[in-house]
C-alpha positions in Angstrom: -11.7 4.4 18.6 -13.9 7.5 18.7 -12.7 10.7 17.0 -14.4 14.1 17.5 -15.6 15.9 14.4 -16.4 19.5 15.1 -18.4 21.9 12.9 -19.5 25.4 13.8 -22.7 24.3 15.6 -22.2 20.8 17.0 -19.6 18.3 18.0 -20.1 14.9 16.5 -18.4 11.7 17.6 -17.4 9.4 14.8 -16.6 5.8 15.5 -13.9 5.0 13.0 -13.9 1.3 13.9 -17.3 1.0 12.1 -15.9 2.2 8.8 -14.1 0.4 6.0 -12.2 1.4 2.9 -13.0 0.3 -0.7 -10.7 0.9 -3.7 -12.0 1.5 -7.2 -10.0 -0.3 -9.9 -9.6 0.5 -13.5 -9.5 -2.1 -16.3 -5.8 -2.8 -15.5 -6.5 -3.2 -11.8 -4.8 0.1 -10.9 -6.5 1.9 -8.0 -8.3 5.0 -9.2 -9.6 6.1 -5.8 -10.3 4.9 -2.2 -13.5 5.7 -0.4 -14.7 5.2 3.2 -17.8 3.3 3.7 -19.8 2.9 7.0 -20.0 -0.7 8.1 -23.8 -0.4 8.3 -23.7 -0.3 4.5 -22.1 -3.7 4.1 -23.5 -5.9 6.9 -25.3 -9.1 6.0 -28.5 -10.3 7.7 -26.5 -11.7 10.6 -24.8 -8.3 11.2 -21.4 -9.5 9.8 -19.4 -7.4 7.4 -19.7 -8.8 3.8 -17.4 -7.5 1.2 -19.8 -8.4 -1.7 -22.5 -6.2 -0.1 -19.9 -3.4 0.2 -19.0 -3.7 -3.4 -22.6 -3.5 -4.4 -23.0 -0.4 -2.3 -20.1 1.2 -4.0 -21.4 0.3 -7.5 -24.8 1.8 -6.5 -23.0 5.1 -5.6 -20.6 5.2 -8.6 -22.1 3.1 -11.3 -22.6 -0.5 -12.2 -19.6 -0.5 -14.5 -17.2 0.2 -11.6 -15.0 -2.4 -9.9 -14.3 -2.3 -6.2 -12.2 -4.2 -3.7 -12.1 -3.8 0.1 -8.8 -2.6 1.5 -7.6 -2.2 5.1 -5.9 0.9 6.5 -4.0 -1.4 8.8 -3.0 -3.8 6.0 -4.8 -6.7 7.7 -6.2 -7.8 4.3 -4.5 -7.7 0.9 -1.1 -7.0 2.4 -1.2 -3.2 2.4 -3.6 -0.3 2.2 -4.6 0.6 -1.3 -3.7 4.1 -2.5 -4.2 5.7 -5.9 -1.8 4.3 -8.5 -1.1 0.9 -6.8 -2.0 -2.3 -8.5 -4.3 -5.1 -7.3 -3.2 -8.7 -8.1 -6.3 -10.8 -8.3 -4.5 -14.1 -8.2 -2.5 -13.3 -5.0 -5.3 -11.1 -3.6 -3.1 -8.2 -2.6 -2.1 -4.6 -3.5 1.4 -3.6 -4.6 3.2 -0.6 -6.1 3.8 -1.4 -9.8 6.6 1.2 -10.1 10.1 0.2 -8.9 12.0 2.8 -6.8 14.9 2.4 -9.1 15.2 1.1 -12.7 17.6 -1.8 -11.7 15.2 -3.2 -9.0 13.1 -6.2 -9.9 9.6 -7.3 -8.7 9.7 -10.2 -6.3 7.2 -12.5 -8.0 5.4 -14.0 -5.0 5.4 -11.2 -2.5 5.1 -8.3 -5.0 7.7 -5.9 -3.6 10.8 -4.7 -5.3 14.3 -6.0 -4.6 17.6 -4.4 -5.4 20.0 -6.3 -7.7 22.5 -6.5 -4.8 21.3 -7.3 -1.3 21.6 -4.5 1.3 24.7 -5.0 3.4 24.7 -5.1 7.2 25.5 -2.0 9.1 29.2 -2.3 10.1 29.9 -3.4 13.7 30.2 -0.5 16.1 28.7 2.0 13.6 25.4 3.8 13.6 23.9 4.9 10.3 22.0 3.6 7.3 22.4 2.3 3.8 21.0 4.1 0.8 20.8 2.9 -2.8 22.7 4.8 -5.4 21.5 3.9 -8.9 24.3 5.8 -10.6 26.9 4.0 -8.6 25.3 0.7 -9.6 24.9 1.6 -13.3 28.6 2.8 -13.5 29.9 -0.3 -11.8 31.9 -2.2 -14.5 32.7 -5.3 -12.4 31.0 -8.6 -13.3 29.0 -9.3 -11.3 28.3 -5.8 -10.1 29.1 -5.2 -6.5 28.5 -1.4 -6.1 25.2 0.3 -5.4 24.8 0.6 -1.6 26.3 3.6 0.2 26.7 3.7 4.0 25.9 7.0 5.7 27.3 7.1 9.2 25.3 9.1 11.8 27.4 11.4 13.9 26.4 12.8 17.3 26.6 16.5 17.5 
């Protein structure tokens, strides 16, 4: 895929397929930043991309004490694209958001995504709309086990 890059004097064609992304991690494996690296900066002697060479290139730019992991904009490696604030799990070799969308949701231990305490219900037959989580409804539910939390919003045609 070729994208045009234009400045005042010249038009440059940038081949974005020859670029990769690397995420810098802090001591807790939280992403600090993500940079773009040209593939030519992490090819081995056979012309094949080598992540270890890319990591070394990033350390050369930002310091030997930095920690880098390759990420993919398409999510083809490490489950999803790394963004600032997400966490890298070394054992599972993937990135995930460490912050739940709601306090009651729990982290799925093997896939590292958050799940609601009550499964999302199906859309009622013959209806068009969507379900949305309501944390207050869940918290204020006094039934045991809790059954409230999802609210259905029906789409209407106007």
